[in-house]
N, C-alpha and C positions, 0 to 999 in steps of 0.2 A: 805131655800138654798140656801146655800152661794156660790161662783165666784170658791172657789174649789174643790168645792162638781161637782158641776155641767160640772167643765173643768173635773172633775178625771170620771168623768159616758158618756161626751161625747167623749175619749177618749175610753173604753169601749166600746165603738157598737162601733165602725169603726176600730177595733179590728176584734173584732167580723167579721164584715163586711167584711174586710183582712178577719178571715181566710178561712169564705164559698169562697171567692175567688180563694186560695190559692187551697181546696178545687175542686172544678171543676177545677184550670188549671189541681190537678192532673191526676183527672181522664180523661181529653183531655188528654195531656199529656201523659197517660198511654197508653190510645184505640189509636193514632197514630201513637203507635209506633211500640204498638199488630199491627198493621192495617200493615207500611213497610215492621215488619220480618215473617207475614206471611207469606208477596206480595213477599216476598224471599225465606222461608224458599218451595212456593211449583216451584214444576218444570213450570207449566199449564202457566206462565209471562215470557215477551224477558219484563227483568230490568236491559238491557244495558247500555245505557243515565244515571237512576234512580244514579246505579255504578258508572260511570266516572263522576257526578258528586261532588258525597261524597267524591273520592281518591282527584277530586284537593280539593275539601274545607281543606280538611286532612291535604295537604299540602301544605295546601296555608300559615293554619293559627302556621305550626307545628315546626317552629321557635321560633316562641312565646308562646306556651304549654308545649317545654322542652329546658330541659334546652340544648342539645345535640339534633334540630330534624331532622338532615341526619342519627344519628340512633336511634334515637326517644325512647332516656332515662333522668334519668334526675341524672345516676351515674353518680359522674368523673369517678369516674375507669372502668366502662361501657366504657368509652370512647373511654381513653389515651389504657386500656388496646388493647382491638380491633383495633386500631389503630394500635398499633406495631406490633401486628404483624402479621395483612394485610397488609403493607408493606412489607414482609417479607415478605408475599406471594409473592406478585405482583412483588418483583425484582427479584426473580429466576424463575416468568417463563418470564417475561421483554428476561432476562440474556440469554436465556435455550435457543427459542425463535426464539425473533425476531431483524434484521440480516440488519431494516433502524432506522435511531434514529432522524427525521427533525420534524415530523411533529404527536401530537399529541388536543386526543379528546377527554375531559370530563364528558360524558354524565349524567345528574342530581348530579351537581359539588352542588350542599352545602355551605359549607360555605367556596370548596378552597383547602379542607384540602389535597385531591386527586391532583386535577390541583396544586398545588405547588412544593408537595411533587415526583410529575413525570417530574417537569420540567427539576427538578436538572436531570436529562434523554435525555432525550427529548431537539431539541434546536428551538426549540416552543411546548406551548399547548394551549388550546383555551380548559375550561372552560364554559357550559352551564348548563341555571334550568328552574325551567314556576317562579321562585318568581322574578319579580322587584325591590322587599326588599332584596334578598339577594345577587342579583348582583349589587345592587348597591350598595350594600353594600363592596364589592369585590373588585366591582373595586375604591373602595378612599379608603380601606388597602392597593393596591395593590401597592406595592413596585419593585417587580422582571417585568424586562421590554421584559422577554421571555414569559414571562402569561397577558390571558385578556379573558374575561369575557361577557359574555354576555344571552340574557334574551327570548329560545329561544326555542318554543315547536317540537322536534327535528317529529314529525307526520307533522309540519307541518317547515321542512327544509332547505326554497328553499336558507336559508341563507351564506346557511352549503354547505360546494364544495364537491365538489362530483370528486369518485378518486384517493380526496387530505389529507388522514389522516394515517400514514403507522400506527398510533394502533389507538384503540379507549379502553377507562376503559368506562362500561356504570353498576353503581350498581340500583339492582334491583327497576328494571328498570320491569323488563315480568314480573317479579308477585303482578304487576298496571297497567298487561295488559289483555286481554280478546282475549280467545284463539283462536274466528275468528278473528283474527286481530294481531294474533303472529305470521302471516309466511308472510307478512307485513309487520312488524319489524324489524324484518332482515333483508331482503332478499335486506330494504332501509338503512339498515346497515354495511351490505357487502356492498352495491354501493355505500356509503363514508372513503371505506379503499381507498387508494394506493397498486399497481400490487403485489403483497402473503405480503400486508396488516392483521395486525392482531386485534382480537376482545373478552381483555377479556371480560365478564358477570360476576358478582356476586352475587347471589338471596340465597334470603331467599329460601331454599326445605322438603322435603319429603323423612326421605329412605322408608318411604311405605307407599304406598296408595296416594292421594290425598286434601283436602278441599280446595271446595270454603269457605270465610269467611266473609260472610257480613253480617250487623248494618247496622243501621243509620251515625254509626261516623262514620267504617271507612272499608272498602272491599279489600279484598285480595284474592289474587292465586297460595295457592299453592301443586306446583307440586313436584308426588317425582323428582327425581332429574336423573333420567335414563327417564322423559324429553327433559332435552336438549339437549340429548346427540344421540336422532334419529327419522326418519322422514323426513322433512326437518334442517336438524341444521346437517343432519349425516353426509353428503357429506365435511364437512368444517369444521366437526367434527375434532381436534387434541388429546387436552386431561379437566379430569377433577379431581376436586382435590374440594381436603373436607376443608370447613374457618370455623374452634374446635373455632373464635371465637366468629363468633358471639350468638354461645351458655353459651356464657356467659352471657346471660340476668339470664339461668335455676340453676347457680349455688352459688346463694346467704344464701342456705347450707352450701356453700362448705369454703368457703368465713368465716366464718361467726361462724364457729368453725375455721376453721386450718390459718385463718389469713396471706395467703399467695398473698397479694395484693402486695408489696417489687419484695416477691419475681420471681409474677408474669416476673409484669414489669417488671425485668432486664434480664429476660430469655422466650416471650411468649411461643415460643414451645412449652416448658410442657405446658399449654394445652393440645395440643393434648394427650398428658398419663391421667390430671386430669378425662375430657372427658369422653376416652376409658376408665378410671373403677371410674368411678362417675358419668356417664348417658350413661349406658351399653347398656337401653331400652326406652333409648326415641327420639321418630322416628323424633323430627325438627331438623331440618340443617343447619344451608347455604355454598353454593359452592362458589368454581372459574370453570366457561367454556371453553379456552380456543382456538379461530376458527381460519380457515386462509382462506383469499379471493382466 
């Protein structure tokens, strides 16, 4: 047998070995996946630490895995339209309620889009995030003298000034916080506010029921929007407002058929009518919640 045929047979043998290894790995992968999900599905086990691990791992990679890690999407239109809509709502809430404009804290600032936006209203804005990489990028790109970024975990916020902020914006933090520590987190945020300061929370919510989503790659606690208006929140609660831009993720059919992208970017508030008309039965939603110290 010549060398060419010997090499082919050798390569075929190795391919067969690899195929067998792949089958074994696939079986092991499926077993481990089922084991994790079965444990999550059961009410028998306390999986809080594993859930925290998955959440932290997801967010540490979000800006590598998505075009926009903050919005968890690869769709540039969703990024642009959501930000334009939310800017209008946030500015209106600030104008209607906030009276002091000295200091602002943006928690979970991501790429700093809201920190920069809020810096046009507040004299000093601080954006904090868990991602060292993201904060380093923000600081290297920052050209605004009244903006600074810090790598900081709000659950260990010794570097933040108590009673120091007239306005705090928190984007999608409670939905990644287990109910057992919601009370602690909420009151920690209140302590960071100055006297009569305001806390604005943006959350992914449900119009009906609750849903704790747990998988090997992603964990989130989707709560009924009324949860954030009652119990520990009620004493400080000022206002709840629907965030219709959240439902951009569920409107792909609409935009594919009607091609209204440019129209929505010019006037983001028309999203409200679009969602009401075409997603009347959709229970997934987003809301803004305003609280006062």
